[in-house]
C-alpha positions in Angstrom: 31.5 6.2 45.2 28.2 6.0 43.4 27.6 8.3 40.4 24.2 9.1 39.0 23.2 10.9 35.9 21.3 14.2 35.7 18.4 13.1 33.5 15.8 10.4 33.4 17.6 8.3 30.7 21.2 8.6 31.8 23.3 6.6 29.4 23.5 6.9 25.6 24.6 4.6 22.9 25.0 6.2 19.4 25.1 4.4 16.1 26.0 7.0 13.4 26.2 6.9 9.6 24.6 3.5 9.1 24.4 3.1 5.3 21.7 1.1 3.5 20.1 0.9 0.1 16.3 1.3 0.1 13.3 2.2 -2.0 11.7 5.0 0.0 10.2 8.1 -1.5 7.0 9.4 -3.1 8.2 9.4 -6.7 7.8 6.3 -9.0 11.6 6.4 -9.9 12.5 6.2 -6.2 10.5 3.0 -5.9 12.0 1.5 -9.0 15.7 2.6 -8.8 16.2 3.0 -5.0 19.0 5.0 -3.4 21.3 5.1 -0.4 20.0 6.1 3.0 22.0 7.0 6.1 20.6 6.4 9.6 21.7 7.8 13.0 20.3 6.2 16.1 20.7 7.5 19.7 19.6 5.1 22.4 19.0 6.5 25.8 18.9 3.8 28.4 16.1 3.4 31.0 18.6 2.5 33.6 22.3 3.2 34.1 24.0 0.4 32.2 27.4 1.8 31.2 30.0 0.1 33.3 27.4 -1.7 35.5 28.8 -5.0 34.4 30.8 -6.4 31.5 28.1 -8.8 30.3 26.1 -8.2 27.1 23.0 -9.5 28.9 23.2 -6.3 31.1 23.5 -4.0 28.1 21.8 -3.0 24.9 23.1 -5.1 22.1 23.8 -2.5 19.4 24.5 -5.2 16.8 20.9 -6.3 17.2 19.8 -2.6 16.9 21.8 -2.4 13.7 20.1 -5.5 12.3 16.7 -4.1 13.1 17.5 -0.8 11.3 18.8 -2.7 8.3 15.7 -4.7 8.1 13.4 -1.7 8.2 15.4 0.3 5.6 16.2 -2.5 3.2 13.2 -4.7 3.7 10.3 -2.3 3.7 9.0 0.6 1.6 7.6 3.9 2.7 6.6 7.1 0.8 7.7 9.3 3.7 11.0 9.4 5.7 8.9 10.5 8.6 7.0 7.2 8.6 10.2 5.2 8.3 11.9 7.0 11.1 8.9 6.8 13.4 8.3 3.1 12.8 12.0 2.3 13.4 11.9 4.2 16.7 8.8 2.4 17.9 10.3 -1.0 16.9 13.4 -0.2 18.9 11.4 0.6 22.0 9.3 -2.5 21.6 12.3 -4.8 21.1 14.8 -3.4 23.6 13.4 -3.0 27.1 16.5 -1.3 28.5 16.0 1.6 26.0 13.9 4.4 27.6 14.0 6.8 24.7 15.4 6.8 21.2 16.2 9.4 18.5 16.2 8.1 14.9 17.4 10.4 12.1 17.1 9.2 8.5 19.2 11.0 5.9 18.4 11.0 2.2 21.5 12.5 0.5 20.2 12.1 -3.0 16.7 13.4 -2.4 15.1 14.7 -5.7 15.5 18.4 -5.2 16.1 20.9 -8.0 19.1 22.6 -6.4 22.4 22.0 -4.7 22.2 20.7 -1.1 24.2 18.6 1.3 21.5 16.5 2.8 17.8 16.0 3.7 16.9 14.3 6.9 14.1 13.6 9.3 14.6 13.1 13.0 12.1 11.7 15.4 12.3 11.1 19.2 10.1 8.5 21.0 10.0 7.7 24.7 8.8 4.7 26.5 5.4 5.2 28.3 5.8 5.3 32.0 
């Protein structure tokens, strides 16, 4: 029996709570001292891949996605989380042809705010052009 998904990008791969140390932010102290950032990534595949085969060549290599995210968070500097999240999403779509759309959320738990808060995050969604 053949099963199909209900939406355009049927299968999802999620990487949650990826933790890295980076130097993103608009304040000089953020550029100098850095801080911890958390990233969540949801990959929506352009084709049904889950269970289609048991070969990594037929799937999305999420260890390679992890390496890409690590490179962007630890190896680059942005003033805005929006820019970091957007650039990572675009890079994932460029590098992984089986990914049809991606959601990237960047968390900044130690954002420089004057009050008590649990988290600050920015989430972007990007889709492959048809």
